[in-house]
C-alpha positions in Angstrom: 16.4 -34.4 3.0 14.3 -31.7 4.7 12.1 -28.9 3.3 14.1 -26.2 4.3 16.9 -27.6 2.4 15.0 -28.0 -1.3 13.5 -24.1 -0.1 17.2 -23.4 0.0 19.2 -24.8 -2.8 15.8 -23.9 -5.4 15.9 -20.1 -3.6 20.0 -19.8 -4.0 19.3 -20.7 -7.8 16.2 -18.0 -8.1 18.4 -16.0 -6.6 21.5 -16.3 -9.2 18.5 -15.8 -11.8 16.9 -12.9 -10.9 20.7 -11.0 -10.2 21.0 -11.8 -13.7 17.6 -11.0 -14.8 18.1 -7.7 -13.4 22.2 -6.9 -14.9 20.6 -7.9 -18.4 17.3 -5.5 -18.2 19.7 -2.6 -16.9 21.7 -3.3 -19.7 19.2 -3.4 -22.2 17.1 -0.5 -20.8 14.3 -2.0 -20.5 14.4 -2.2 -16.2 11.5 0.0 -15.1 12.1 2.8 -12.3 10.4 1.4 -9.9 11.4 -2.4 -10.3 12.3 -3.2 -7.1 10.0 -2.0 -5.0 6.9 -3.3 -7.4 8.8 -7.0 -6.6 8.8 -5.5 -3.0 5.2 -5.9 -3.1 4.5 -8.4 -5.2 6.4 -10.8 -2.6 4.5 -9.5 -0.1 1.0 -10.0 -1.2 2.2 -13.2 -2.4 3.9 -14.6 1.0 0.2 -13.2 2.7 -1.8 -15.6 0.4 0.3 -18.0 0.4 -0.2 -18.3 4.3 -3.3 -17.9 4.2 -4.8 -19.9 1.8 -2.3 -23.0 2.9 -3.5 -22.3 6.2 -7.1 -23.2 4.6 -5.8 -26.1 3.2 -4.2 -27.4 6.1 -7.0 -26.6 8.5 -9.6 -28.8 5.7 -7.0 -31.4 5.9 -6.4 -31.3 2.3 -2.5 -32.0 2.9 -0.4 -32.8 5.6 3.5 -32.4 5.8 6.0 -35.0 7.2 6.4 -33.2 10.9 9.9 -34.0 10.6 10.9 -32.5 8.1 10.3 -29.2 8.7 11.7 -26.4 10.8 8.7 -26.1 13.3 8.3 -22.7 12.9 4.2 -21.8 11.5 2.9 -19.0 10.4 -1.1 -19.7 11.2 -1.2 -22.8 9.9 1.4 -23.2 7.2 4.5 -23.9 7.5 7.8 -21.4 7.3 9.3 -23.7 3.9 6.2 -22.9 2.1 6.8 -19.2 1.9 10.0 -19.5 -0.6 7.4 -21.2 -2.9 6.0 -17.2 -3.8 9.5 -15.8 -2.9 10.9 -17.4 -5.9 8.2 -17.3 -8.0 8.1 -13.2 -7.2 12.3 -12.9 -7.9 12.5 -14.9 -11.1 8.8 -14.3 -12.6 9.2 -10.5 -13.1 13.0 -11.1 -13.6 12.5 -12.8 -16.1 9.8 -11.0 -17.7 11.9 -7.3 -18.0 15.2 -9.3 -19.2 13.3 -10.5 -22.0 11.3 -7.7 -23.2 11.3 -6.1 -26.1 14.3 -3.1 -27.0 13.2 0.6 -26.1 12.4 2.2 -29.4 13.4 6.0 -30.6 9.6 7.5 -30.4 9.6 9.7 -33.1 9.0 7.5 -36.2 11.0 6.8 -38.9 12.1 9.7 -41.6 11.3 8.5 -45.8 13.1 8.8 -48.4 11.3 11.3 -49.2 12.5 13.1 -45.9 16.2 11.9 -46.9 16.1 12.8 -50.0 15.5 16.4 -49.2 18.2 16.7 -46.4 20.7 15.4 -49.0 
């Protein structure tokens, strides 16, 4: 199994879970208005940070990749396949957060017993 094969399988699972989380959040009323934009910015920042820090770690010889299992597409010194993990985190974690968020409550306070008796 190549790094790309593993990344594709993991991302397929994450995309399904992300979609389910968004559907649940929309039904519960917990999906923020600019959710997609926030997720896109998050994924972009995570990917840039991954390229920078993975490249620095490769240059420092902290780890090496099996060249036979890579696609050969390199961004600075980081293999393309490494971007699957920040993409997965950037999709999955926000979707879980909005899906599991408490339902919004009415902004007005609940009526007291005395107020209910006065209206009766």
